[in-house]
BAKOLTI-217013 format. One record per residue (C-alpha): residue number from 1; residue in three letters; x negated, y, z negated. Coordinates in nm, 4 decimals. Each point is the difference from the previous one (the first is absolute). Example, Ala and Ser with C-alpha at 12.3 -4.5 7.8 and 13.67 -1.06 7.14 Angstrom:
REM residues 2
 seq type        X        Y        Z
   1  ALA  -1.2300  -0.4500  -0.7800
   2  SER  -0.1370   0.3440   0.0660
REM end
This chain:
REM residues 435
 seq type        X        Y        Z
   1  MET   2.4658   0.0961  -2.5112
   2  ARG   0.0425  -0.3413  -0.1547
   3  LEU  -0.0858  -0.2871   0.2319
   4  THR   0.0929  -0.3613  -0.0391
   5  SER  -0.0567  -0.3221   0.1936
   6  THR   0.2385  -0.1502   0.2530
   7  ARG  -0.0336  -0.3316  -0.1836
   8  ASP   0.0008   0.0852  -0.3690
   9  LYS   0.1755   0.3091  -0.1322
  10  SER  -0.1809  -0.0310  -0.3309
  11  VAL  -0.3177   0.0970   0.1872
  12  THR  -0.0485   0.3763  -0.0071
  13  SER  -0.2705   0.2270   0.1313
  14  THR  -0.0934   0.3640   0.0239
  15  PHE  -0.0407   0.1541   0.3431
  16  SER  -0.3769   0.0260  -0.0348
  17  ASN  -0.0333  -0.3635  -0.1041
  18  ALA   0.2155  -0.1139   0.2939
  19  ILE  -0.2305   0.1902   0.2360
  20  ARG  -0.3198  -0.1462  -0.1451
  21  ASN   0.1259  -0.3521  -0.0856
  22  CYS   0.2397  -0.0276   0.2887
  23  MET   0.1087  -0.3659  -0.0279
  24  PRO   0.1990  -0.0967  -0.3129
  25  ALA  -0.1313  -0.3148  -0.1659
  26  ASP   0.3379  -0.1736   0.0483
  27  GLY  -0.0454  -0.0041   0.3785
  28  GLY   0.2577   0.2677   0.0778
  29  LEU  -0.0213   0.3584   0.1250
  30  TYR   0.0354   0.3209  -0.1973
  31  VAL   0.3288   0.1880   0.0423
  32  PRO   0.1404   0.3124  -0.1681
  33  ASP   0.2422  -0.0539  -0.2851
  34  GLY   0.2813   0.2528  -0.0327
  35  ASN   0.1234   0.3010   0.1958
  36  ALA  -0.0694   0.3718   0.0006
  37  ASP   0.2416   0.2735   0.1066
  38  LEU  -0.1957   0.2421   0.2184
  39  ARG   0.2977   0.1126   0.2084
  40  ARG  -0.0127   0.3635  -0.1140
  41  TRP  -0.3669   0.0283   0.0883
  42  ILE   0.0434  -0.1848   0.3312
  43  LEU   0.2828   0.2346   0.1025
  44  TYR  -0.2249   0.2965  -0.0790
  45  THR  -0.2637  -0.1025   0.2577
  46  ASN   0.0015   0.1465   0.3517
  47  GLU  -0.2071   0.0206   0.3174
  48  GLU  -0.2587   0.2106  -0.1788
  49  THR  -0.0673  -0.2747  -0.2566
  50  SER  -0.3201  -0.1789   0.1033
  51  PHE  -0.0401  -0.3750  -0.0046
  52  SER  -0.2769   0.0241  -0.2616
  53  SER   0.2240   0.2130  -0.2215
  54  ILE   0.2801  -0.2581   0.0229
  55  ALA  -0.2516  -0.2772  -0.0706
  56  GLY  -0.1416   0.1809  -0.3017
  57  THR   0.3412   0.0753  -0.1482
  58  LEU   0.1322  -0.3528   0.0506
  59  THR  -0.3197  -0.1449  -0.1462
  60  SER   0.0352   0.2207  -0.3038
  61  ALA   0.3674  -0.0901  -0.0406
  62  CYS  -0.0870  -0.3698   0.0062
  63  ILE  -0.3090  -0.0006  -0.2236
  64  ASN   0.0347   0.3127  -0.2140
  65  ASN  -0.0524  -0.2108  -0.3125
  66  GLU  -0.3529  -0.0846   0.1204
  67  TYR  -0.1359   0.2972   0.1939
  68  SER   0.0656   0.3719   0.0071
  69  PRO   0.1664   0.1746   0.2957
  70  ILE  -0.3350   0.1617   0.0837
  71  ILE  -0.1680  -0.3402   0.0338
  72  CYS   0.2875  -0.1338   0.2104
  73  GLU  -0.0145   0.3047   0.2266
  74  THR  -0.3764  -0.0440   0.0348
  75  ILE   0.0426  -0.3627   0.1079
  76  ALA   0.2535   0.0974   0.2668
  77  THR  -0.2048   0.2934   0.1300
  78  ARG  -0.3083  -0.2184   0.0387
  79  ALA   0.1968  -0.2813   0.1602
  80  PHE   0.1965   0.1909   0.2610
  81  PRO  -0.1814   0.2429   0.2275
  82  PHE   0.2459  -0.1295   0.2636
  83  GLU   0.3816  -0.0114   0.0165
  84  PRO   0.2780  -0.1862   0.1809
  85  VAL   0.1915   0.1702   0.2815
  86  LEU   0.3789  -0.0053   0.0374
  87  LYS   0.1267   0.0425   0.3565
  88  GLN   0.3610   0.0206   0.1157
  89  ILE   0.0621  -0.2305   0.2956
  90  ASP   0.3751   0.0400   0.0509
  91  ASN   0.3130   0.0908  -0.1918
  92  GLY  -0.0098  -0.2160  -0.3104
  93  LEU  -0.3352  -0.1586   0.0946
  94  PHE  -0.3408   0.0961  -0.1400
  95  GLU  -0.3510  -0.1454   0.0076
  96  LEU  -0.2176   0.0000  -0.3135
  97  GLN  -0.3563  -0.0177   0.1312
  98  LEU  -0.2288  -0.1662  -0.2544
  99  TYR  -0.3078  -0.0336   0.2206
 100  HIS  -0.1741   0.3348  -0.0491
 101  GLY  -0.2584  -0.1316  -0.2442
 102  PRO  -0.3590  -0.1087   0.0716
 103  THR   0.0834  -0.3377   0.1609
 104  GLY   0.3363   0.0814   0.1597
 105  CYS   0.1982  -0.2259  -0.2335
 106  TYR   0.2513   0.0359  -0.2821
 107  ARG  -0.2344  -0.1813  -0.2384
 108  ASP  -0.2298   0.3055   0.0107
 109  PHE   0.2288   0.1657  -0.2551
 110  GLY   0.0041  -0.2919  -0.2430
 111  VAL  -0.3702  -0.0854   0.0114
 112  SER  -0.1079   0.3633  -0.0274
 113  TYR   0.2280   0.0515  -0.3012
 114  LEU  -0.1163  -0.3201  -0.1673
 115  ALA  -0.3672   0.0890   0.0492
 116  ALA   0.0522   0.3483  -0.1451
 117  THR   0.1976  -0.1426  -0.2920
 118  MET  -0.2571  -0.2692  -0.0751
 119  GLU  -0.2849   0.2518   0.0100
 120  THR   0.1870   0.2299  -0.2395
 121  ILE   0.0844  -0.2823  -0.2415
 122  CYS  -0.3617  -0.1157  -0.0006
 123  GLN  -0.1232   0.3543  -0.0653
 124  LEU   0.2372   0.0441  -0.2927
 125  GLU  -0.0725  -0.3420  -0.1494
 126  LYS  -0.3729   0.0030   0.0848
 127  LYS   0.0233  -0.3271   0.1891
 128  LYS  -0.0845  -0.1422   0.3413
 129  ALA   0.2230  -0.1980   0.2351
 130  VAL  -0.0379  -0.2225   0.3049
 131  PHE   0.2606  -0.0595   0.2670
 132  ILE  -0.0375  -0.3368   0.1703
 133  ASP   0.2125  -0.0466   0.3121
 134  TYR   0.0384  -0.2192   0.3038
 135  THR  -0.0088   0.1915   0.3295
 136  THR  -0.0655  -0.0352   0.3700
 137  GLY  -0.0634   0.3665   0.0663
 138  GLU   0.2685   0.2640  -0.0536
 139  HIS   0.0343  -0.0292  -0.3773
 140  GLY  -0.3739  -0.0177  -0.0534
 141  SER  -0.0647   0.3022   0.2193
 142  LEU   0.2574   0.2001  -0.1952
 143  LEU  -0.1364  -0.1056  -0.3380
 144  ALA  -0.3494   0.1034   0.1068
 145  LYS   0.1286   0.3450   0.0955
 146  VAL   0.1959   0.0696  -0.3197
 147  LEU  -0.2773  -0.1241  -0.2305
 148  ARG  -0.2615   0.2359   0.1428
 149  GLY  -0.1281   0.2200  -0.2776
 150  LYS   0.1654  -0.2011  -0.2781
 151  LYS  -0.2264  -0.0551  -0.3003
 152  ASN   0.1774  -0.2780  -0.1883
 153  VAL   0.1662  -0.2247   0.2585
 154  LYS  -0.1548  -0.2397   0.2475
 155  ALA   0.1521  -0.2606   0.2318
 156  ILE  -0.0920  -0.3460   0.1201
 157  LEU   0.1511  -0.0699   0.3432
 158  VAL   0.0377  -0.3649   0.0943
 159  TYR   0.0021  -0.0664   0.3755
 160  PRO   0.0454  -0.3318   0.1835
 161  LYS  -0.3044  -0.1147   0.1914
 162  GLY  -0.0522   0.2122   0.3111
 163  LYS   0.2734   0.2527  -0.0891
 164  VAL  -0.1934   0.2818  -0.1663
 165  ALA   0.1031   0.3286   0.1613
 166  GLY   0.0702   0.3679  -0.0535
 167  ILE  -0.2485   0.0920  -0.2741
 168  GLN  -0.3050   0.2242   0.0004
 169  GLU  -0.3423  -0.0901  -0.1353
 170  GLU  -0.0076   0.3231  -0.2013
 171  ASP   0.2845  -0.1403  -0.2139
 172  PHE  -0.1836  -0.3205  -0.0953
 173  VAL  -0.1054  -0.0334  -0.3639
 174  TRP  -0.3592  -0.0751   0.0975
 175  ASN  -0.0038   0.3362   0.1834
 176  GLY   0.1438   0.1922  -0.2950
 177  GLY   0.3690  -0.0369   0.0902
 178  ASN   0.2910  -0.1678  -0.1762
 179  ILE   0.0759  -0.2922   0.2342
 180  TYR  -0.1489  -0.3482  -0.0280
 181  PRO   0.1187  -0.1886   0.3101
 182  ILE  -0.0370  -0.3771   0.0011
 183  GLU   0.0503  -0.2399   0.2878
 184  ALA   0.1457  -0.3294  -0.1178
 185  ASP  -0.1062  -0.3305   0.1490
 186  GLY   0.3563  -0.0850   0.0985
 187  ASP   0.3275   0.1198   0.1469
 188  GLU   0.2846   0.2103  -0.1396
 189  LYS   0.1323  -0.2903  -0.2088
 190  PHE  -0.3429  -0.0460  -0.1603
 191  CYS  -0.0208   0.3721  -0.0866
 192  ARG   0.3441   0.0030  -0.1591
 193  GLU  -0.0777  -0.3085  -0.2066
 194  LEU  -0.3239   0.1638  -0.1102
 195  LEU   0.1893   0.3012  -0.1374
 196  GLN   0.2694  -0.2185  -0.1567
 197  ASN  -0.2658  -0.1973  -0.1877
 198  ILE  -0.1706   0.3184  -0.1192
 199  PHE   0.3213   0.1502  -0.1390
 200  ALA   0.0957  -0.3328  -0.1544
 201  SER  -0.2910   0.0583  -0.2397
 202  GLN   0.1018   0.2637  -0.2535
 203  GLU  -0.3571  -0.0036  -0.1267
 204  LEU  -0.1331   0.1142   0.3377
 205  VAL   0.2715   0.2647   0.0365
 206  THR  -0.0670   0.1404  -0.3466
 207  ASN  -0.3789  -0.0204   0.0012
 208  TYR  -0.0358   0.1759   0.3351
 209  ASN   0.3074   0.2294  -0.0140
 210  LEU   0.1462  -0.1447   0.3193
 211  SER   0.3091   0.1219   0.1783
 212  VAL   0.1466  -0.0029   0.3514
 213  SER   0.0978   0.2924   0.2207
 214  ASN   0.2841  -0.1722   0.1842
 215  THR   0.3638   0.0146  -0.1107
 216  ALA  -0.0445  -0.2700  -0.2618
 217  ASN  -0.1215   0.3036  -0.1939
 218  PHE   0.2952   0.2124  -0.1146
 219  GLY  -0.2178   0.3053   0.0577
 220  ARG   0.0406  -0.0639   0.3725
 221  VAL   0.3798  -0.0312  -0.0120
 222  LEU   0.0753   0.3087  -0.2100
 223  PRO  -0.1389   0.2568   0.2491
 224  GLN   0.2041  -0.1525   0.2823
 225  SER   0.3093   0.1026  -0.1943
 226  PHE  -0.1092   0.3619   0.0498
 227  PHE   0.0827  -0.0314   0.3731
 228  TYR   0.3724   0.0093  -0.0642
 229  THR   0.0045   0.2982  -0.2351
 230  TRP  -0.2170   0.1958   0.2415
 231  ALA   0.2280  -0.0894   0.2924
 232  PHE   0.3076   0.0992  -0.2014
 233  SER  -0.1542   0.3392  -0.0780
 234  ARG  -0.0050   0.0623   0.3768
 235  LEU   0.3391  -0.1556   0.0722
 236  LYS   0.2214   0.1398  -0.2730
 237  ASP   0.0625   0.3356   0.1674
 238  LYS   0.0346  -0.1521   0.3477
 239  VAL   0.2451  -0.2867  -0.0403
 240  ASP   0.3204  -0.0829  -0.1803
 241  GLY   0.1285  -0.3399  -0.1015
 242  ASP  -0.1744  -0.3326  -0.0399
 243  ILE  -0.3741  -0.0537   0.0511
 244  TYR  -0.1476  -0.3364   0.0996
 245  TYR  -0.3621  -0.1000   0.0583
 246  SER  -0.0848  -0.2617   0.2630
 247  MET  -0.3378  -0.1735  -0.0056
 248  ASP  -0.2072  -0.2888   0.1263
 249  PRO  -0.0200  -0.2506  -0.2881
 250  ALA  -0.3818  -0.0321  -0.0059
 251  ASN  -0.0623  -0.1453  -0.3482
 252  TYR   0.3161   0.1681  -0.1393
 253  SER  -0.1985   0.2484  -0.2077
 254  ASN   0.1744   0.2971   0.1640
 255  LEU   0.3419  -0.1514  -0.0628
 256  VAL  -0.0840  -0.0693  -0.3645
 257  ALA  -0.1388   0.3532  -0.0362
 258  GLY   0.3229   0.1367   0.1455
 259  LEU   0.2034  -0.1959  -0.2529
 260  TYR  -0.2132   0.1449  -0.2803
 261  SER   0.0699   0.3468   0.1426
 262  TRP   0.3708  -0.0652  -0.0414
 263  ARG  -0.0651  -0.0862  -0.3652
 264  LEU  -0.1486   0.3477  -0.0377
 265  CYS   0.3409   0.1287   0.1189
 266  LEU  -0.1092   0.0889   0.3536
 267  PRO   0.3111   0.0480   0.2181
 268  VAL  -0.0136  -0.2952   0.2420
 269  ASN   0.2756  -0.2261   0.1303
 270  GLY  -0.1902  -0.3006   0.1252
 271  PHE  -0.2928  -0.1592   0.1780
 272  ILE  -0.0008  -0.1774   0.3367
 273  VAL  -0.2514  -0.2736   0.0854
 274  PRO  -0.0428  -0.2600   0.2727
 275  ALA   0.0762  -0.3430  -0.1400
 276  SER  -0.2810  -0.2479  -0.0608
 277  GLY  -0.0338  -0.3523  -0.1295
 278  ALA  -0.0153   0.1372  -0.3542
 279  LEU   0.2560   0.2814   0.0182
 280  THR   0.2745  -0.1123   0.2345
 281  VAL   0.3795   0.0261   0.0373
 282  ASP   0.2662  -0.2392  -0.1231
 283  ALA   0.3071  -0.1185   0.1907
 284  ARG   0.1801   0.3268  -0.0800
 285  GLY  -0.2914   0.2143   0.1187
 286  ASN  -0.1136   0.0992  -0.3486
 287  ALA  -0.3680   0.0173  -0.0914
 288  LEU  -0.1287  -0.3163  -0.1665
 289  LEU  -0.3307  -0.0620  -0.1780
 290  MET  -0.1034  -0.3573   0.0789
 291  ASP  -0.2734  -0.0142  -0.2663
 292  SER   0.2682   0.0366  -0.2645
 293  VAL   0.0954  -0.3665   0.0490
 294  VAL  -0.3323  -0.0972  -0.1640
 295  PRO  -0.0027   0.0854  -0.3741
 296  VAL  -0.2694   0.2545  -0.0666
 297  LEU  -0.1628  -0.2044  -0.2776
 298  GLN  -0.0418  -0.2961   0.2369
 299  ARG  -0.2084   0.1965   0.2481
 300  PRO  -0.3787   0.0264   0.0163
 301  PRO  -0.1559   0.3244  -0.1248
 302  ALA   0.0428   0.3108   0.2151
 303  ASP  -0.2737   0.0175   0.2618
 304  PRO  -0.2491   0.2830  -0.0699
 305  SER  -0.1237  -0.0225   0.3585
 306  ASP   0.3368   0.0160   0.1780
 307  PRO   0.2944   0.1393  -0.2009
 308  THR   0.3450  -0.0023   0.1615
 309  ASN   0.1889   0.2098  -0.2595
 310  LEU   0.3020  -0.2274   0.0398
 311  GLU  -0.0335  -0.0932  -0.3659
 312  ARG   0.0242   0.3673  -0.0928
 313  MET   0.3134   0.0270   0.2129
 314  GLU   0.1558  -0.3004  -0.1729
 315  ASP  -0.0797   0.1568  -0.3349
 316  PHE   0.1682   0.3249   0.1083
 317  PHE   0.3188  -0.1683   0.1168
 318  SER   0.0167  -0.2208  -0.3092
 319  HIS   0.0819   0.3261  -0.1809
 320  HIS   0.2156   0.1436   0.2796
 321  SER   0.1538  -0.3164   0.1487
 322  LEU   0.2990   0.1652   0.1693
 323  MET  -0.2253   0.2387   0.1936
 324  MET  -0.1604  -0.2609   0.2250
 325  LYS   0.2802  -0.0277   0.2547
 326  ASN   0.0907   0.3708  -0.0161
 327  PHE  -0.3460   0.1542  -0.0114
 328  VAL  -0.2246  -0.2115   0.2223
 329  TYR   0.1114  -0.0489   0.3610
 330  ALA  -0.1870  -0.2750   0.1840
 331  ALA   0.0231  -0.0698   0.3729
 332  LYS  -0.1349  -0.2878   0.2055
 333  ILE  -0.2248   0.1502   0.2682
 334  ASP  -0.1453  -0.2235   0.2709
 335  ASP  -0.2816   0.0898   0.2402
 336  ALA   0.2427   0.1149   0.2687
 337  ALA   0.1757   0.2394  -0.2391
 338  LEU  -0.3352   0.1326  -0.1252
 339  GLU  -0.1248   0.0679   0.3528
 340  GLN   0.3298   0.1636   0.0957
 341  ALA  -0.0260   0.2267  -0.3037
 342  GLU  -0.3451   0.1124   0.1138
 343  LYS   0.1335   0.0699   0.3496
 344  ASP   0.3004   0.1914  -0.1355
 345  LEU  -0.2162   0.2219  -0.2196
 346  PHE  -0.2127   0.0842   0.3018
 347  ILE   0.2849   0.0535   0.2467
 348  LYS   0.2311   0.1922  -0.2360
 349  TYR  -0.2528   0.1999  -0.2000
 350  GLY  -0.3343  -0.0214   0.1782
 351  MET  -0.1527  -0.1869  -0.2955
 352  LEU  -0.2833  -0.2480   0.0356
 353  ALA   0.0699  -0.1575  -0.3362
 354  ASP  -0.2150  -0.2494  -0.1826
 355  ARG   0.1405  -0.3484  -0.0535
 356  SER   0.1164   0.0755  -0.3567
 357  THR   0.2091   0.2967   0.1163
 358  ALA   0.1567  -0.2028   0.2802
 359  ASN   0.0848  -0.2747  -0.2491
 360  ALA   0.1574   0.2537  -0.2370
 361  TYR   0.2005   0.1523   0.2866
 362  ALA   0.1232  -0.3413   0.1180
 363  ALA   0.1197  -0.0815  -0.3522
 364  ALA   0.1724   0.3372  -0.0321
 365  MET   0.1789  -0.0464   0.3349
 366  ALA   0.1315  -0.3338  -0.1290
 367  HIS   0.1979   0.1998  -0.2597
 368  PRO   0.1800   0.2624   0.2108
 369  ASN   0.2547   0.0558  -0.2762
 370  LEU  -0.2695   0.1874  -0.1932
 371  PHE  -0.0286   0.2520   0.2840
 372  ASP   0.3335   0.1654  -0.0638
 373  GLU   0.0429   0.3740   0.0340
 374  ASN  -0.1450   0.0608  -0.3454
 375  GLY  -0.2553  -0.2823  -0.0255
 376  THR  -0.3757   0.0515   0.0304
 377  VAL  -0.2579  -0.2707   0.0712
 378  VAL  -0.3714   0.0574  -0.0536
 379  LEU  -0.2394  -0.2315   0.1856
 380  LEU  -0.3261  -0.0734  -0.1795
 381  SER  -0.2895   0.0163   0.2470
 382  LEU  -0.2693  -0.1976  -0.1789
 383  PHE  -0.2850   0.0077   0.2534
 384  HIS  -0.1526   0.2306   0.2587
 385  ASN   0.1112  -0.1213   0.3419
 386  GLY  -0.3626  -0.0690   0.0886
 387  TRP   0.0325  -0.3161  -0.2100
 388  SER   0.2769  -0.1223   0.2362
 389  LYS  -0.1449   0.0945   0.3384
 390  ASP   0.0484  -0.3454   0.1564
 391  PHE   0.3592  -0.0253  -0.1229
 392  ILE   0.0806   0.3478   0.1313
 393  ARG  -0.1615  -0.0760   0.3350
 394  HIS   0.1970  -0.3247   0.0269
 395  CYS   0.3344   0.1660  -0.0793
 396  THR  -0.0286   0.3348   0.1770
 397  GLY  -0.2880  -0.0234   0.2429
 398  GLU  -0.1520   0.3048  -0.1682
 399  THR  -0.3595   0.0230  -0.1177
 400  VAL  -0.0748   0.1222  -0.3511
 401  GLU  -0.3259   0.1792  -0.0665
 402  VAL  -0.1665  -0.1749  -0.2934
 403  PRO  -0.1704   0.2514  -0.2324
 404  ASP  -0.3630  -0.0425  -0.0959
 405  PHE   0.0787  -0.0802  -0.3641
 406  ILE   0.1904  -0.3132   0.1059
 407  LYS  -0.2829  -0.1038   0.2303
 408  ASP  -0.2433   0.0442  -0.2894
 409  ILE   0.2152  -0.2159  -0.2300
 410  LYS  -0.0038  -0.2788   0.2588
 411  ALA  -0.3749   0.0214   0.0627
 412  PRO  -0.1794  -0.3199  -0.1157
 413  VAL  -0.2744   0.0234  -0.2622
 414  ASN  -0.2963  -0.2314  -0.0520
 415  LEU  -0.0719  -0.0051  -0.3735
 416  LYS  -0.3257  -0.1938   0.0272
 417  GLN   0.0767  -0.1482  -0.3415
 418  PRO   0.0332  -0.3651  -0.1118
 419  LEU   0.3466  -0.1535   0.0341
 420  VAL   0.1971  -0.0402  -0.3230
 421  LYS   0.0961  -0.3633  -0.0606
 422  SER   0.1535  -0.0105  -0.3495
 423  VAL   0.1333   0.1879  -0.3016
 424  GLU  -0.3450  -0.0357  -0.1545
 425  ASP  -0.1476   0.2019   0.2873
 426  VAL   0.2528   0.2769  -0.0665
 427  VAL  -0.0849  -0.0054  -0.3728
 428  GLU  -0.3658   0.0594   0.0854
 429  ILE   0.1047   0.3069   0.1979
 430  LEU   0.2118   0.1207  -0.2915
 431  LYS  -0.3021  -0.0314  -0.2263
 432  LYS  -0.1964   0.2245   0.2366
 433  LEU   0.2785   0.2591   0.0029
 434  ASN   0.0142  -0.0164  -0.3787
 435  GLY  -0.3623   0.1001  -0.0196
REM end
């Protein structure tokens, strides 16, 4: 797979380099360059094809010029001891449950894959790597879990003051683990600026082999494209006609990953999303990217602490401009419509859906023309409903039992370590990790 930057097409990178040095020097984001026709293989899959098998094959198809199929299969097997679940809700309506990983969230797939990939790359190249990420709990807890037992990858987790939560002392570097949590002497804005300043220094990034494990890293986006091939392997013998995927926008990584799936020749007819300030609808009801009114070269560098993936979407549609209005279906969803969607899912189907699923359902219901006699809509359920217990209670009056793993992720932690006040403090920590 050849990767290039959203801002300068003369910039090229291998897959392994884009994983390790995740932020191009020009301030853009890495994106794949070119297409691959995997239709024959995709059509060969079925309900017996495991998620890890699909992940390994797609990885190999994308990076076969760098790593052997055996290595790609090994990465996928290590990354995915868990799978999605596809559930039929009604005629032409399915739910793709992406919350069966260790933290009950869709990001479990991406972070687990990235950690396994980074560990493999470091083993092959005899190098070490350090993830450095902003978090307030969920992401940090997940990273701690997937890095257990890794020999070549560690992580620095940057928390705002008073927000450290969801990590175990056994995972701390000073106890022999792979996590170095730091509590910053400031709020979320301070933490993000801290990371921005660190990644603005190419010397720091290179000297300490720094990367991020959020979707600024292409290694997080690629595995989310596996969702759609896996879902299709379960759908293809059950449905006829068009297939659409409806999803909460989140940071648009799932939408971008779905678009990349189409470039691999996955049969898909469109994606449905609730409108936002960034991805909205024009006067004719067509999807409109608002960021596109600001020339990409006039923007500040992509934020390593908080990627939106909108720039990747703009890059995609710059090559497929006519697809925007016929491939992405946006719908304006207000609070009343969102709450009604939650109620309808409960009353019609007995579902106590998380907020993301209700948002996806509301957007899908705003496009009833897609629910014709041959159309199929798949709702992406991004989170375990325990993450939305208050929303569900408000909408339905029902109580959701919150599993212990969510309670553990929310549990506060006292680090008993000095507060970090500057980039220089972080550099001192990096020196310790570097031996």
